[in-house]
Structure formats: structure tokens, C-alpha cells
C-alpha positions in Angstrom: 35.9 106.9 57.0 39.3 106.6 58.6 40.1 110.3 58.9 43.1 111.5 61.0 43.2 114.9 62.7 46.6 115.4 64.3 48.6 118.1 66.0 46.3 121.1 65.7 45.7 124.0 68.0 42.3 125.7 68.1 40.3 128.2 69.9 36.7 128.6 68.7 33.3 129.5 69.9 31.5 126.2 69.5 32.9 122.9 68.2 36.7 122.3 68.1 36.7 119.0 66.3 33.3 117.4 65.5 33.3 113.8 64.2 29.8 113.4 62.7 28.9 109.9 61.6 32.6 109.1 61.3 34.0 105.5 61.3 37.4 104.4 62.4 38.7 108.0 62.7 41.5 109.2 64.9 42.1 112.5 66.7 45.6 112.6 68.0 47.6 115.3 69.9 45.2 118.2 69.3 45.0 121.2 71.7 41.8 123.2 72.4 41.7 126.5 74.3 38.5 128.2 75.5 36.3 126.2 73.1 32.7 125.3 74.0 33.1 121.6 73.0 36.7 120.6 72.4 35.9 117.2 70.9 32.5 115.9 69.8 31.9 112.4 68.5 28.3 112.2 67.2 27.2 109.0 65.7 29.6 106.7 63.9 31.6 103.8 65.1 35.1 102.8 66.2 36.5 106.3 66.7 39.6 107.0 68.8 40.6 110.2 70.6 44.2 110.1 72.0 46.5 112.5 73.8 44.1 115.5 73.5 44.5 118.6 75.6 41.5 120.8 76.4 42.0 123.8 78.7 39.4 126.2 80.0 36.7 124.8 77.7 33.1 124.2 78.6 33.4 120.5 77.8 36.5 118.5 77.1 34.8 115.7 75.1 31.2 114.8 74.2 30.2 111.3 72.9 26.5 111.3 71.7 24.1 110.5 69.0 24.4 106.8 69.0 28.2 106.8 68.7 29.5 103.3 69.5 32.9 101.7 70.2 34.4 105.1 71.0 37.7 105.3 72.9 39.1 108.4 74.7 42.6 107.7 76.0 45.7 109.4 77.4 44.0 112.8 77.3 44.0 115.8 79.7 41.0 118.0 80.3 41.9 120.9 82.6 39.6 123.5 84.0 36.7 122.6 81.9 33.1 122.9 83.3 32.7 119.2 82.5 35.5 116.8 81.5 33.5 114.3 79.5 29.8 113.9 78.6 28.5 110.5 77.4 24.9 110.8 76.4 22.9 108.7 74.0 25.9 106.7 73.0 26.8 103.0 72.8 30.0 101.5 74.3 32.5 104.1 75.3 35.9 103.5 77.0 37.7 106.2 78.9 41.3 105.0 79.5 44.2 106.8 81.3 42.7 110.3 81.1 43.3 113.1 83.6 40.5 115.5 84.4 41.7 118.3 86.6 39.8 121.1 88.3 36.5 120.5 86.6 34.0 123.3 87.3 31.1 121.0 87.8 31.8 117.3 87.0 34.6 115.1 85.7 32.1 112.9 83.9 28.4 113.2 83.1 26.5 110.2 81.8 23.0 109.1 81.0 23.8 105.7 82.5 24.8 104.0 79.2 27.8 101.7 78.8 30.9 103.6 79.9 34.1 101.7 80.9 36.6 103.6 83.1 40.1 102.3 83.1 42.9 104.0 85.0 41.7 107.5 84.9 42.6 110.3 87.3 39.2 112.0 87.8 39.7 115.2 89.7 36.0 115.6 90.3 32.7 113.7 90.7 30.8 111.5 88.3 27.2 112.4 87.7 24.9 109.6 86.3 21.3 110.3 85.4 19.0 108.7 88.0 17.1 105.7 86.7 
């Protein structure tokens, strides 16, 4: 509860930072390079991701597993296959993020509650058909 992960650099095969059932935790100014999932929020509530940089990753950020009240803000996901995936999650806010040169999609969603505020999405948004 209330963990802070700040100013780290990582390059790894699978998860960079994985918040599992975390509450009110903060990821701030971390940098991922060639990581499968740079940031994953799985379950939990009230987590905040800010000023993250993910380059050449499969996915910049994933919000899943019933995570709710998640915020991803002021982050840059460059040359990732997918910028952000929101699947099986509650309310998610994406605010002032830049997603540049995505390989497939800037955002992939199952159609849940995603709020987009002032993002620069350099690719398309794919939402699961109803």
C-alpha cells in the first residue's frame, strides 16, 4: 500500500514494473528499454503512473485484472508495438501522454471506462467490437 518506485532504468525480458493488487502506489520517472511490458497495473486501486519513458518495448503500459482508479499521466511511450492496453479494468485516465511511432496501436481497449485528456496519440485506437 502506497509504494513509490522512482527514477529507475530497466531492460528486462518480461515485466519492468508490475503493480499487483497495489493501492495508492506511485511510479514516477522510470525508464524502460526493450522490455515486454514496461509498466503493468494488475488489480488494486488508486495507482498513479507519471513521467514514465518506455522505448522499443512491446507495450508501454498495461492496466488489467480489475484495476480501478488508475491514472497514467505525462508519460512517453516511443516505438512500442502498443502504447497502452486497458483490458478488464475499471476507471482509467490517460492524461497528457505522448505515444509516438507505435508499431500497431496507440491504445487497445476492451471498451471499458477509459478517459482520454490531452494526449498526443501518434497512432490509432482499437476498441473491441461490442
